[in-house]
C-alpha positions as CSV (number, residue, x, y, z in Angstrom):
1,M,103.9,174.2,222.4
2,K,100.4,175.9,221.3
3,R,101.4,175.0,217.7
4,I,101.4,171.0,218.5
5,T,98.1,171.3,220.4
6,F,96.7,173.3,217.7
7,L,97.4,170.9,215.4
8,T,96.1,168.0,217.3
9,L,92.5,169.6,217.6
10,L,92.4,170.7,213.9
11,T,92.7,166.7,213.3
12,V,90.6,165.3,215.8
13,V,87.8,168.1,214.4
14,M,88.6,167.6,210.8
15,F,88.4,163.3,212.0
16,F,84.7,164.3,213.1
17,I,83.6,166.4,210.2
18,F,84.6,163.6,207.8
19,S,83.3,160.7,210.1
20,C,79.9,162.8,210.2
21,R,79.6,163.2,206.3
22,K,80.6,159.5,205.7
23,G,77.9,158.5,208.4
24,E,75.3,160.4,205.9
25,Y,75.4,157.4,203.6
26,F,74.1,154.6,204.4
27,A,73.8,151.2,202.1
28,P,71.2,151.1,199.8
29,T,68.3,148.2,200.5
30,I,66.3,147.5,197.6
31,S,62.6,145.7,198.4
32,D,59.5,145.4,196.4
33,T,56.4,143.6,197.3
34,G,55.9,141.5,194.4
35,K,57.9,138.1,194.8
36,D,56.3,135.9,191.9
37,T,57.2,135.9,188.6
38,I,55.4,138.3,186.3
39,V,53.8,136.9,183.5
40,L,53.4,138.9,180.0
41,N,51.9,138.6,176.8
42,I,54.1,140.2,173.8
43,G,53.5,143.8,173.3
44,D,52.5,144.4,177.1
45,K,54.2,146.7,179.3
46,T,55.2,146.7,183.2
47,I,56.6,149.2,185.3
48,L,59.6,148.0,187.6
49,A,59.3,150.0,190.9
50,P,61.2,149.3,193.5
51,D,61.5,150.6,197.1
52,I,65.1,151.8,198.0
53,N,65.5,152.8,201.4
54,S,68.1,155.6,200.8
55,L,68.5,158.0,197.8
56,L,71.6,160.3,198.6
57,G,74.6,159.9,196.3
58,N,73.1,156.7,194.5
59,T,73.7,155.3,191.1
60,Y,71.5,153.3,189.1
61,K,72.1,150.7,186.3
62,W,69.5,148.0,184.7
63,L,70.1,144.5,183.1
64,V,68.0,142.5,181.2
65,N,69.5,139.0,181.3
66,G,73.1,140.3,181.7
67,T,72.9,143.2,179.2
68,Q,72.7,146.6,180.6
69,V,69.7,148.4,179.0
70,A,69.4,151.6,181.2
71,T,71.5,154.2,183.7
72,G,70.4,156.8,186.1
73,N,66.5,155.6,186.8
74,I,65.1,154.5,189.5
75,N,62.4,153.0,187.5
76,Y,62.1,150.8,184.3
77,T,59.3,150.2,181.8
78,F,59.9,146.7,180.7
79,Q,58.6,146.0,176.8
80,A,57.6,142.3,176.0
81,T,58.7,142.0,172.6
82,E,59.6,138.3,172.6
83,A,58.7,135.3,174.2
84,G,60.8,133.6,177.1
85,N,62.2,133.7,180.7
86,F,63.6,137.3,181.6
87,D,65.7,138.5,184.5
88,V,65.7,142.0,185.2
89,V,68.0,143.2,187.6
90,L,68.4,146.9,189.1
91,K,72.1,147.4,190.7
92,V,72.4,150.5,193.2
93,T,75.6,151.9,194.1
94,S,76.4,154.7,196.6
95,W,79.3,155.9,199.1
96,G,77.9,153.8,201.6
97,G,77.7,150.3,199.7
98,T,76.1,148.3,196.9
99,D,72.7,146.3,196.6
100,E,70.6,144.8,194.0
101,Y,67.2,143.3,193.3
102,A,66.2,140.9,190.1
103,Y,62.5,140.8,188.9
104,K,61.2,137.4,186.7
105,I,59.4,138.1,184.1
106,F,58.2,135.3,181.6
107,V,56.8,136.5,178.5
108,E,54.1,133.7,176.8
109,R,54.4,132.4,173.1
110,P,51.8,134.1,171.3
111,I,48.8,131.6,170.6
112,V,48.6,131.1,166.5
113,V,45.9,129.7,164.9
114,S,45.9,128.1,161.2
115,L,42.8,126.4,159.8
116,D,44.1,125.8,156.0
117,N,43.7,123.2,154.1
118,I,39.9,122.0,155.4
119,P,38.6,118.9,153.0
120,S,35.8,119.1,151.3
121,V,32.6,116.4,152.7
122,S,29.6,115.2,151.8
123,M,26.2,115.8,153.3
124,C,25.4,114.0,156.3
125,E,29.0,113.3,156.8
126,V,31.2,114.1,160.0
127,L,34.3,115.9,159.1
128,E,36.9,116.5,161.9
129,V,38.0,119.4,161.7
130,V,41.6,119.7,163.6
131,P,42.8,123.4,164.0
132,T,46.9,123.9,164.3
133,I,47.5,125.6,167.5
134,T,50.3,126.8,169.0
135,G,50.9,128.9,172.3
136,P,51.9,129.5,175.8
137,D,51.9,126.5,177.9
138,R,48.7,126.7,180.0
139,R,45.7,124.2,180.9
140,D,43.2,127.0,180.6
141,Y,42.5,127.2,177.1
142,E,39.0,127.9,175.6
143,Y,37.6,127.4,172.4
144,Q,34.6,128.7,170.3
145,W,33.7,127.0,166.9
146,S,30.7,129.1,165.1
147,I,29.4,129.6,161.6
148,G,27.8,133.1,162.0
149,D,26.3,134.1,164.9
150,S,25.8,130.4,165.7
151,V,28.2,128.6,167.9
152,I,28.4,125.3,167.0
153,G,31.2,124.0,169.0
154,K,33.4,124.6,172.3
155,K,36.6,122.1,172.1
156,R,39.8,122.2,170.3
157,T,38.4,119.5,167.6
158,L,35.2,120.5,165.7
159,S,32.7,117.7,164.7
160,F,31.5,119.4,161.5
161,I,28.2,118.0,159.8
162,S,25.3,119.6,157.9
163,F,22.4,117.8,156.2
164,L,22.6,120.7,153.3
165,P,25.4,121.2,150.8
166,G,26.9,124.5,150.2
167,N,30.3,126.1,151.5
168,Y,30.0,127.0,154.9
169,E,32.9,129.7,156.7
170,L,34.2,128.0,160.3
171,K,35.7,130.7,162.8
172,L,37.8,129.2,165.8
173,R,38.2,131.5,168.9
174,V,40.9,130.5,171.1
175,T,41.3,131.9,174.7
176,A,43.9,131.2,177.2
177,G,44.8,133.8,180.1
178,K,44.9,137.0,178.5
179,Q,45.5,136.2,174.9
180,S,42.8,135.8,172.6
181,T,42.8,134.9,168.7
182,T,40.8,134.0,165.9
183,S,41.2,132.5,162.6
184,T,38.5,131.5,159.9
185,G,38.8,128.4,157.1
186,S,36.1,127.3,154.9
187,V,34.4,123.8,154.2
188,T,33.1,122.6,151.3
189,V,29.5,120.4,151.8
190,K,29.0,118.2,148.9
191,Q,25.4,116.9,147.5
192,A,24.6,113.4,148.3
193,Q,21.5,110.9,148.4
194,Y,20.3,108.7,150.9
195,V,17.3,107.2,152.3
196,R,15.4,108.7,155.4
197,N,14.5,105.3,156.7
198,A,16.6,103.2,159.1
199,Y,16.4,100.4,157.0
200,T,19.1,98.5,157.3
201,L,18.5,96.1,160.1
202,L,21.5,94.7,162.2
203,E,19.6,92.7,165.0
204,Y,16.5,91.4,165.7
205,L,15.5,90.2,169.1
206,P,12.0,89.5,169.5
207,A,10.1,88.5,172.9
208,P,7.2,85.6,172.5
209,A,3.8,86.9,173.0
210,R,0.6,84.5,173.1
211,N,-1.5,84.0,170.1
212,H,0.3,86.7,168.2
213,N,-0.1,86.6,164.2
214,W,3.6,86.7,164.0
215,S,5.1,88.8,160.6
216,I,8.8,89.1,160.2
217,I,8.0,92.2,158.7
218,G,5.1,94.6,157.7
219,A,1.3,93.6,158.8
220,A,0.6,89.9,159.3
221,Q,-1.8,89.8,156.6
222,N,1.0,90.2,154.0
223,W,0.9,86.7,154.5
224,D,-2.3,86.2,152.8
225,F,-0.5,87.0,149.6
226,G,2.8,85.0,149.9
227,S,4.7,88.2,149.8
228,E,7.2,86.8,152.5
229,F,8.1,83.3,153.1
230,P,10.5,81.3,155.5
231,L,13.9,82.5,156.4
232,A,17.2,81.9,157.9
233,Y,18.2,84.3,160.3
234,N,20.6,85.9,158.2
235,A,18.4,86.1,155.0
236,F,15.7,87.4,157.3
237,L,18.4,90.3,158.0
238,A,18.7,91.1,154.5
239,K,15.1,90.6,153.7
240,A,13.6,92.8,156.0
241,S,16.7,95.7,155.2
242,E,15.1,95.6,151.3
243,L,11.8,96.0,152.4
244,R,12.8,98.6,154.8
245,K,14.7,100.9,152.1
246,Q,11.4,100.4,149.4
247,N,9.2,101.4,152.2
248,A,9.2,102.8,155.3
249,G,5.9,101.6,156.1
250,P,6.0,97.8,157.0
251,G,5.9,97.2,160.9
252,L,8.7,95.1,162.7
253,L,6.9,93.4,165.5
254,L,9.0,93.5,168.9
255,G,6.8,91.6,170.8
256,S,6.4,91.7,174.6
257,W,9.4,92.9,177.3
258,G,12.5,92.5,176.1
259,G,12.0,92.4,172.5
260,S,14.5,95.0,170.4
261,A,15.8,95.6,167.0
262,T,19.0,97.5,166.1
263,L,18.7,99.3,162.8
264,R,21.7,101.5,161.0
265,F,21.3,104.2,158.6
266,D,22.7,104.5,156.0
267,H,24.0,108.3,156.8
268,T,24.7,110.3,159.5
269,V,21.7,111.8,161.3
270,V,22.3,115.6,162.0
271,N,21.9,116.7,165.6
272,V,20.7,119.8,165.4
273,P,20.6,122.3,168.2
274,G,16.6,122.5,169.8
275,K,15.2,120.6,167.2
276,A,13.3,117.2,166.8
277,D,16.1,114.8,164.5
278,I,14.7,111.5,164.0
279,E,10.7,110.4,163.7
280,L,9.9,107.0,165.2
281,T,6.1,105.8,164.3
282,A,5.3,102.4,166.7
283,I,2.2,101.0,167.9
284,I,2.1,101.7,171.2
285,S,-0.3,102.9,174.2
286,N,0.5,106.4,176.0
287,L,1.9,104.9,178.9
288,D,4.0,102.0,177.3
289,P,6.7,104.3,174.9
290,P,9.7,102.2,174.1
291,A,13.3,103.0,175.0
292,V,15.3,104.4,172.4
293,Y,19.1,104.2,172.2
294,V,21.4,105.9,169.8
295,A,25.0,105.2,169.0
296,Y,27.4,107.6,166.6
297,D,30.3,105.6,165.0
298,R,33.2,107.5,166.3
299,N,35.7,104.7,165.6
300,K,34.1,104.5,161.8
301,N,34.1,100.3,162.3
302,G,30.8,100.4,160.7
303,K,29.3,98.8,164.0
304,P,27.7,100.0,167.0
305,D,30.5,99.2,169.7
306,T,29.4,99.2,173.5
307,D,30.9,102.3,174.4
308,E,29.4,104.0,171.6
309,W,25.2,103.6,172.9
310,Y,23.6,106.6,174.5
311,E,20.1,106.3,176.1
312,I,17.3,109.1,174.9
313,K,15.9,110.7,177.8
314,N,11.9,110.5,177.8
315,K,9.3,111.0,180.1
316,D,10.2,107.3,181.7
317,Y,13.8,107.9,182.0
318,G,14.9,106.9,185.6
319,L,11.4,105.3,186.4
320,E,12.6,101.8,186.4
321,D,11.8,99.6,189.3
322,L,14.1,96.8,187.7
323,P,17.5,98.3,186.0
324,A,19.4,94.8,184.9
325,Y,15.9,92.7,184.1
326,E,16.2,89.1,182.4
327,M,13.7,87.0,180.8
328,T,14.9,83.7,179.4
329,F,12.6,82.1,177.0
330,T,12.7,78.0,175.8
331,Y,11.0,76.3,173.1
332,D,9.4,73.2,174.4
333,S,7.3,71.6,171.9
334,T,4.7,71.8,169.2
335,L,1.4,69.5,168.9
336,V,-0.7,69.2,166.3
337,D,-4.6,67.8,165.6
338,T,-6.7,67.7,162.8
339,R,-7.3,71.4,162.8
340,R,-4.8,73.5,165.0
341,I,-0.5,73.9,165.7
342,Y,0.3,74.3,169.3
343,T,3.3,75.7,170.3
344,Y,4.9,75.9,173.9
345,Y,7.6,78.2,175.3
346,S,9.0,78.2,178.7
347,W,10.0,80.9,180.7
348,K,12.1,82.2,183.6
349,D,13.3,85.5,184.9
350,N,16.6,86.3,186.7
351,Q,15.1,87.5,190.2
352,P,16.3,86.0,193.5
353,E,12.7,84.5,193.7
354,P,12.0,83.5,189.7
355,S,8.9,83.8,188.1
356,K,8.2,81.2,185.7
357,G,5.4,80.2,183.5
358,Q,4.8,78.7,179.8
359,I,3.2,80.6,176.8
360,M,1.5,78.6,174.4
361,N,0.6,80.1,170.7
362,Q,-2.0,78.4,168.6
363,K,-2.5,78.6,164.7
364,T,-5.2,77.0,162.7
365,F,-4.2,75.5,159.6
366,S,-6.6,77.6,157.3
367,S,-4.9,81.0,158.9
368,S,-1.4,79.6,157.7
369,L,-2.4,79.6,154.2
370,T,-1.6,82.0,151.3
371,Y,-4.2,82.8,148.7
372,T,-2.6,80.0,146.4
373,G,-3.1,77.6,149.0
374,A,0.7,77.5,150.5
375,F,1.4,77.0,153.8
376,S,3.2,80.0,155.9
377,V,4.6,80.4,158.9
378,R,2.3,83.3,160.1
379,G,1.6,82.7,163.5
380,F,4.8,80.9,164.1
381,F,7.4,82.8,166.5
382,P,10.3,83.9,164.4
383,G,12.5,81.3,163.2
384,Y,10.6,78.4,163.4
385,N,8.5,76.8,160.2
386,M,6.7,73.6,159.4
387,I,9.1,71.8,157.5
388,D,6.8,68.9,156.4
389,V,3.5,69.7,156.1
390,A,2.3,66.2,155.4
391,T,3.6,64.8,158.6
392,K,3.3,68.3,160.2
393,Q,6.9,68.5,161.5
394,V,8.0,72.0,163.1
395,G,11.8,72.7,162.7
396,L,13.9,75.6,163.2
397,L,15.5,77.4,160.6
398,D,19.2,78.4,160.4
399,G,20.7,81.3,162.8
400,W,17.7,81.6,165.2
401,S,17.9,80.0,168.7
402,N,15.6,77.7,170.6
403,S,16.8,79.5,173.8
404,F,17.4,83.1,174.4
405,T,17.8,85.4,177.0
406,R,16.1,89.3,176.8
407,K,17.8,91.6,178.8
408,G,17.1,95.7,180.1
409,K,15.5,97.5,182.3
410,R,12.1,97.0,183.4
411,I,9.4,99.6,184.1
412,T,6.3,98.0,185.6
413,R,3.3,99.8,184.8
414,D,-0.5,99.1,185.2
415,L,-2.1,99.8,181.7
416,S,-5.9,99.0,182.2
417,S,-7.7,100.7,179.6
418,A,-4.9,102.1,178.0
419,G,-5.3,101.0,174.3
420,Q,-2.3,101.2,171.7
421,F,-2.6,103.0,168.6
422,S,-0.3,103.6,165.9
423,Q,1.9,107.3,167.1
424,K,5.2,109.4,165.8
425,L,7.5,109.5,168.4
426,N,10.1,112.8,167.7
427,I,13.5,112.0,168.9
428,D,16.1,115.0,170.1
429,L,19.5,113.9,169.9
430,D,20.1,116.8,172.7
431,L,18.5,114.2,174.9
432,A,20.9,111.6,174.9
433,V,22.7,110.5,178.3
434,N,25.5,108.2,179.5
435,S,25.2,105.7,181.5
436,K,25.1,107.9,184.8
437,G,22.2,110.2,183.3
438,E,25.1,112.7,182.0
439,A,23.9,114.8,178.9
440,V,26.5,114.1,176.2
441,Q,26.8,116.3,173.0
442,L,26.7,114.1,169.5
443,P,27.1,115.6,166.1
444,G,25.2,113.3,165.1
445,I,24.2,109.4,165.1
446,D,24.7,106.5,162.8
447,F,22.7,103.6,164.8
448,I,19.5,103.3,166.8
449,K,18.2,100.6,169.0
450,V,14.4,100.5,170.0
451,Q,13.6,97.9,172.9
452,K,10.3,97.6,174.9
453,V,11.1,98.3,178.5
454,V,7.6,98.8,180.0
455,Y,6.5,95.5,181.8
456,P,2.4,95.7,181.9
457,F,-0.1,94.5,183.8
458,A,-3.7,95.4,184.2
459,R,-6.5,94.8,186.4
460,D,-9.5,92.9,185.3
461,I,-12.2,95.7,185.2
462,F,-15.3,93.2,184.7
463,N,-14.1,90.7,188.2
464,P,-12.3,93.2,190.6
465,G,-11.8,90.2,192.7
466,A,-9.3,89.0,190.2
467,G,-7.0,91.1,191.5
468,V,-3.5,92.0,188.9
469,L,-3.4,90.1,186.0
470,D,0.4,90.1,184.5
471,A,-0.4,91.5,180.6
472,N,3.1,91.5,179.6
473,M,2.5,88.8,177.0
474,N,-1.0,89.5,176.1
475,E,-1.1,89.9,172.1
476,D,-2.6,93.8,172.7
477,R,0.9,94.7,174.5
478,M,2.8,93.9,171.7
479,L,5.5,96.6,170.4
480,S,5.8,97.4,166.6
481,V,7.9,99.8,164.8
482,S,8.3,101.1,161.7
483,G,9.6,104.0,159.9
484,I,12.4,105.3,161.9
485,L,12.7,108.9,159.6
486,D,15.5,111.2,159.5
487,M,13.3,114.7,160.1
488,H,16.0,116.8,158.2
489,L,15.9,115.2,154.8
490,K,12.8,116.0,153.6
491,N,13.4,114.3,149.8
């Protein structure tokens, strides 16, 4: 009986002893504060150090994408040797149970940049340098192109242009995330010959004025020597281009408000940062500078497309009181007496309550004769000619119109006692802005448009009671331009 009682007590004691020992081994639980995917670049290392609630009697096993890589360690150092997605799993086993924890690691592809096989280019021509770039799929790429210490671009593609021949070493640094890679390439710029002046006249849209001695190209006195003659519109464009190619001096009269001319360079004028790029000579007062618009032939179709035009921001920028003004001129008649010829134009603007009126030009027969005694069109608005001197019949030459509209912004300004004289205006292509007034970065420009946008009025200083006088179509308020020169080409 005593033996049975002893064995029973021993069994109970052993049960409690083993029960207590087993209770000391809890099932492990793994946790980590980092839940997001860990992003690394090749060559990076990261130490994975999870929190484990119980460390007694544990065994540890680390696996990368299902393959065992380490045992016996609580921590594991992952080294990125190749790009891709990796599941790094820790398995912990003890007498109390098993748990596991998975880390998500993404190793980005390295950035690789190549600037191989850059073609040569002539001076004053734009070369689009397109690098080959591979790397991670990110949205924070940054690019920096440089030559020596000078940064020349911050976009993926470089619009390279130089007005000097030579060999240029380009460097491109590409950054994304924590990666940064640099590549270099060489471009050869070949010598070329150009005309500095924007000589090719693409469009000529003058606006009429009172009693002006109109000359198609050059000074009005040119007619005295028979250096010009009546021309159809397309022939006029060709003639004016020919003369401007030979000499930058001859003026081109644009007339009153809205008159304009569009010209093309025979090369791309380089936009040199921090320097003026174009010199424009014009007969103006200091109070009525012309508006200048420029265009870069980005699609290389040889013409200025509507979406390629930008305005050069000058001191008058943003001061227009009428941003979309129009004046329509219509030829009315020509009257002739024994000594003079009188030409009449009516005009009307586009305002809700339109202003309108009539312009009269008069010229004497003697002022229209050249030194040889031939009758010229001096004094006629461009496009008109006396086609029969004996009957004094005036006609319109081919390509010109009897009715036309001039459009643009209008800056209404008092020009009392503001005399006109020939001035040289420096144009900086860094000041080009789009239709929203935002600065744009152009590699250079191929086209330029000059337009009279100041609509002048004046006060009669000899008769103050007369009030304000409309001086827009007065002869001494006309815009005339001559040389439009690339300032970087010296020869």
